[in-house]
C-alpha positions as CSV (number, residue, x, y, z in Angstrom):
1,M,-101.9,107.4,-218.5
2,A,-104.5,109.9,-217.4
3,G,-103.2,109.8,-213.9
4,A,-99.6,110.4,-215.0
5,V,-100.7,113.4,-217.1
6,G,-102.6,114.8,-214.2
7,G,-99.6,114.4,-211.9
8,V,-97.3,116.2,-214.4
9,L,-99.9,119.0,-214.7
10,A,-100.1,119.3,-211.0
11,I,-96.3,119.5,-210.6
12,A,-96.2,122.1,-213.4
13,A,-98.8,124.2,-211.6
14,L,-96.8,124.0,-208.4
15,L,-93.6,125.1,-210.2
16,L,-95.5,128.0,-211.7
17,L,-96.7,129.0,-208.2
18,C,-93.1,128.9,-207.2
19,A,-91.8,131.0,-210.1
20,V,-94.5,133.7,-209.8
21,P,-93.6,134.8,-206.2
22,I,-89.9,134.9,-207.2
23,L,-90.7,137.2,-210.1
24,L,-92.9,139.4,-207.9
25,S,-90.4,139.6,-205.1
26,V,-87.9,141.5,-207.2
27,R,-90.5,144.3,-207.9
28,R,-89.9,147.4,-205.8
29,R,-92.8,148.7,-203.9
30,A,-93.9,152.3,-204.2
31,V,-92.2,154.7,-201.8
32,D,-95.5,155.4,-200.0
33,D,-95.7,151.7,-199.2
34,V,-92.1,151.4,-198.1
35,V,-92.1,154.2,-195.4
36,T,-95.3,154.7,-193.4
37,L,-96.6,155.6,-190.0
38,G,-96.8,152.3,-188.1
39,S,-96.9,151.1,-184.5
40,A,-95.1,148.9,-182.1
41,E,-96.6,147.8,-178.8
42,G,-99.3,150.3,-179.2
43,T,-97.0,153.3,-179.8
44,R,-97.1,155.1,-183.2
45,G,-93.8,155.6,-185.0
46,L,-91.9,155.6,-188.3
47,A,-92.2,152.2,-190.0
48,I,-89.6,151.2,-192.6
49,H,-90.8,148.2,-194.5
50,P,-88.7,145.9,-196.8
51,E,-88.7,147.3,-200.3
52,R,-89.3,144.0,-202.1
53,G,-92.4,142.0,-202.3
54,H,-95.9,142.2,-203.7
55,R,-99.3,142.3,-201.8
56,S,-100.4,139.1,-203.4
57,L,-97.4,137.0,-202.1
58,P,-99.2,135.8,-198.9
59,V,-102.1,134.5,-201.0
60,L,-99.7,132.7,-203.4
61,A,-97.9,131.2,-200.5
62,W,-101.1,129.7,-199.2
63,A,-102.0,128.5,-202.7
64,F,-98.6,126.8,-203.0
65,A,-98.8,125.1,-199.6
66,I,-102.3,123.8,-200.2
67,G,-101.3,122.7,-203.7
68,M,-98.4,120.7,-202.3
69,L,-100.7,119.0,-199.8
70,A,-103.2,118.2,-202.6
71,V,-100.5,116.6,-204.7
72,G,-99.3,114.7,-201.7
73,V,-102.8,113.3,-201.0
74,G,-103.3,112.4,-204.6
75,S,-99.9,110.6,-204.8
76,V,-100.1,108.6,-201.6
77,R,-101.6,105.5,-203.2
78,S,-99.7,105.4,-206.5
79,A,-96.3,106.7,-205.2
80,P,-96.2,106.6,-201.4
81,Y,-92.7,108.0,-200.9
82,A,-93.3,110.9,-203.3
83,G,-96.6,111.5,-201.6
84,A,-95.1,111.6,-198.2
85,V,-92.5,114.1,-199.4
86,F,-95.1,116.4,-200.9
87,L,-97.2,116.2,-197.7
88,A,-94.2,117.0,-195.5
89,V,-93.2,119.9,-197.7
90,G,-96.8,121.1,-197.9
91,A,-97.2,121.0,-194.1
92,F,-93.9,123.0,-193.7
93,F,-95.2,125.7,-196.0
94,V,-98.6,125.8,-194.3
95,Y,-96.7,126.4,-191.0
96,L,-94.6,129.2,-192.6
97,S,-97.7,130.8,-194.1
98,W,-99.5,130.6,-190.8
99,A,-96.5,132.3,-189.1
100,R,-96.5,135.1,-191.7
101,T,-100.2,135.6,-191.6
102,T,-100.4,135.8,-187.8
103,G,-97.4,138.2,-187.7
104,R,-95.3,135.8,-185.6
105,A,-92.6,135.5,-188.3
106,G,-92.1,139.2,-189.0
107,D,-90.7,140.6,-192.3
108,G,-87.9,142.7,-190.8
109,T,-89.9,146.0,-190.7
110,L,-87.9,148.5,-188.6
111,T,-90.2,150.7,-186.4
112,L,-88.8,153.8,-184.7
113,T,-91.0,155.1,-181.9
114,A,-90.5,157.7,-179.1
115,E,-89.5,154.8,-176.8
116,G,-86.9,153.1,-179.1
117,I,-86.1,150.7,-182.0
118,H,-88.4,147.7,-182.7
119,Q,-87.9,144.9,-185.2
120,L,-89.7,141.6,-185.6
121,W,-87.8,139.3,-188.0
122,A,-87.7,135.5,-188.4
123,G,-89.6,134.9,-185.2
124,S,-87.3,137.2,-183.1
125,D,-88.8,140.3,-181.6
126,V,-86.3,143.0,-180.5
127,F,-86.7,146.3,-178.6
128,V,-83.9,148.7,-177.9
129,P,-84.7,151.8,-175.8
130,W,-83.1,155.0,-177.1
131,D,-81.3,155.6,-173.8
132,D,-79.6,152.2,-174.2
133,V,-78.1,153.0,-177.6
134,R,-74.4,153.8,-177.5
135,G,-73.6,153.3,-181.2
136,L,-74.5,151.8,-184.6
137,V,-72.4,149.9,-187.0
138,T,-73.8,149.4,-190.5
139,T,-72.7,146.4,-192.6
140,P,-74.1,145.4,-196.0
141,K,-76.7,143.1,-194.5
142,E,-77.4,144.3,-190.9
143,F,-77.3,147.1,-188.3
144,I,-75.3,146.2,-185.2
145,V,-76.8,148.3,-182.5
146,E,-74.3,148.6,-179.6
147,T,-76.1,148.9,-176.3
148,R,-75.4,149.8,-172.6
149,H,-77.6,147.0,-171.3
150,P,-78.7,143.5,-172.5
151,V,-81.4,143.9,-175.2
152,R,-84.9,142.5,-174.6
153,H,-85.1,139.6,-177.0
154,R,-88.4,137.7,-177.4
155,R,-89.0,134.6,-179.4
156,T,-92.4,134.7,-181.2
157,L,-92.3,131.7,-183.5
158,P,-92.5,128.2,-182.0
159,L,-90.2,125.4,-183.4
160,L,-88.2,127.8,-185.6
161,G,-86.8,131.3,-185.5
162,G,-85.6,133.4,-182.7
163,R,-81.9,133.4,-183.7
164,R,-79.9,136.5,-184.4
165,K,-76.4,136.5,-185.9
166,I,-75.1,138.9,-183.3
167,F,-76.8,138.7,-179.9
168,Q,-74.8,139.5,-176.8
169,A,-74.9,141.6,-173.7
170,D,-73.8,144.8,-175.5
171,A,-74.9,144.4,-179.1
172,I,-77.8,143.1,-181.2
173,S,-78.2,142.5,-184.9
174,L,-81.0,144.1,-186.9
175,P,-81.0,142.6,-190.5
176,H,-81.7,145.2,-193.2
177,A,-80.9,143.3,-196.4
178,F,-84.3,144.3,-198.0
179,L,-84.9,147.6,-196.2
180,P,-84.7,150.8,-198.3
181,S,-81.5,152.8,-198.4
182,L,-81.9,155.5,-195.8
183,P,-79.3,157.4,-193.6
184,Y,-79.9,155.0,-190.7
185,Q,-76.7,156.0,-189.0
186,E,-77.8,159.7,-188.8
187,M,-81.4,158.8,-187.8
188,I,-80.3,156.6,-184.9
189,E,-77.7,159.2,-183.8
190,L,-80.4,161.9,-183.9
191,Y,-83.0,160.1,-181.8
192,A,-80.5,158.5,-179.4
193,T,-78.7,161.7,-178.5
194,I,-81.5,164.3,-178.7
195,P,-84.5,163.1,-176.7
196,E,-86.5,166.3,-177.6
197,S,-86.6,165.1,-181.2
198,R,-88.3,161.7,-180.5
199,H,-91.8,163.1,-180.3
200,E,-91.8,163.7,-184.0
201,L,-91.7,160.0,-184.7
202,A,-95.4,159.8,-184.0
203,T,-96.1,162.4,-186.7
204,G,-95.9,162.4,-190.5
205,E,-92.9,164.7,-190.6
206,P,-90.1,162.0,-190.5
207,V,-92.2,159.9,-192.9
208,E,-92.3,162.6,-195.6
209,R,-88.7,163.3,-195.0
210,A,-87.7,159.7,-195.6
211,R,-90.0,159.4,-198.6
212,R,-88.3,162.5,-200.1
213,L,-84.9,161.0,-199.5
214,L,-85.9,157.7,-201.2
215,R,-87.4,159.5,-204.2
216,E,-84.2,161.6,-204.6
217,D,-82.1,158.4,-204.3
218,R,-84.1,156.6,-207.0
219,V,-83.9,159.6,-209.4
220,R,-80.1,159.7,-208.8
221,R,-79.7,156.0,-209.5
222,A,-81.9,156.2,-212.6
223,A,-79.8,159.0,-213.9
């Protein structure tokens, strides 16, 4: 009886660990956290981070993964099949947490540097030089950057990841489902067509400009 109660409590704790990240993920981050100075391949630039998510989510992800493994180990003798399922799921989440912690997975942050556009998302690292950009098509979930030459595409996550919805010789997909609403079309056109303006990406000027646009957008939506 005590073992059954302990198992129910353990599963309830895991469900709680599942529910908390979901609730935290819908919380919008502060504007100063969403647009910052960042870097890609050692070059400073404008970093545009996904709006959703909480700083504690990586810790909760590790707690969930370790909790799944603990339940699996505890259930192996009494319920071998259930224990095996918990161990498999726990191992999978440990792998995902490791990939996120080491930066191999990427969260979709878009970094604009003087050299070009960078994005690491779902184990797929993409770099598009400004001089190769010939157009940008914006859809509800992605930017489709049209290029003059094949885009450098590097897989950073073993076993999983590395796939892009649109990846061909003259176009690459940059998902933006959770990125803040900024005038990306105008930004890409500016830096792709006016090389003299690219140096400002290493300064705080475009960061403050983007933050101002986000604040105005949020005030407009709240009204």
